[in-house]
N, C-alpha and C positions, 0 to 999 in steps of 0.2 A: 817147750821143755820147761819142766820141773825139775829142782836142785833141793835134796834133805842133807843135809850136814849135821854131822852126830858131834860132839864133844861130852869132855868131863867121864871118860874111861881110864884105867887105872890100876898100880897096885895098890892091895888093901890086906890087912889083916883080917881073919875072921872073927866075925863081930862087928865089921864097922862098914861105915858107911859111904856112897858115894851118887852122886846124881847125875843122870845123863839127860842132855838137851840134844834135842833136835828141831832144827828151824828149816821150814819149807820157803821155797823162793822160784819166782819165776810165773812161768803163763798159768797164775791159778784164778778160776773164778770164785770155786767154795772148795771148802774138805770135806768127804763124806765121812773120814776116820783117819786117826792118825794112830801107832802101837810100835811094841817094839818084839821084835825077835830077837833070839839067840842059836846061835850055833856052837856045839863044842867040837873039838877034835875027833872025827871019825863019827860023829852023830848028826841027826841031820836035823834041818834048822827047825826050831819048834816056837811058837805063840808064848809069851811071855805075858803083855797085856796090850790092851786098844780100846779106845777111847771114840765114841761115835758123837757127831755130829749136834745128839739129841743130851749127850751129856752120859750115855751106858757105859760102863766100863764092865769089860768080864779080864779076869787073873788066870792064870794056867793054875792046880790046887799048888804047885811049888812054893811058890811066892805068896800066897795069899797071907793079908798080916805082916807080910815084912816089904814088899813093895810098895808103891801106889803112883800113878800115874797121874797126869795129871797136864791142863792145857791153858794157854794165855792165848785166845782165839786173834787176837788184837794183832798179834807179831807173827803167827802162824807155828807156835813155837809147841812141841809138847815134851813136860818130863816125866824122867822114870828116878823117883826117890827111892832107892836101895839101901835096906837097912838091914842089922843081922845078919850078913852075907857068910857065907859057906861055901867052903873049898868049891862044892860043885855049881856055884853059880860061874864059874871059870867060865867065861866062852866072848866071843865076840857079839856084841849085839849091835842089832840093824831095827834104825828107824824105817818103817812102812808107813806110807798112807794112800788113798785113796782120793783123788782129785779130778774134779771139774775143770776143765780149760775154760780161760777166756774166749770170747764170741763164738767157737764152734761148738763150746758145749760140750767135747768128749769126756768120757770118762774115764782115769786110766789109774794104776796102780805103780808108784814107784819107790824107791829103795835107797837108805844109802850107802855109803861105802863102809859103814860097821866104826866100831869102838872097840877095843880090848879089853875086856875087865876081868883081871885076875885077882885072885883068893888065896893069900896062904894059910895055912894050917900052923 
């Protein structure tokens, strides 16, 4: 079992900043990817940013230049630094990770419970 726990969401005004954190724990041998998705009411969940074990990053076009994903591998934590926030960024943000388990070597994808980000105009 692997658990992903997010924190850092909240209510901010347009133009403000937030930093989200996600820490993975449990039966982890290695982490292939860690990333962030978001889901607004009535919308499908979409990729926001992803970071591979090799250090490659990818962002959805709408957040490029405003959001930065980073990772502290020593503590299995990924961050999403969000700046210049817009009302359309309002969503539940979910941490996602592809993990190889100890001993078994099984590879699985896990989701956090999500953290609410609300940006007021």
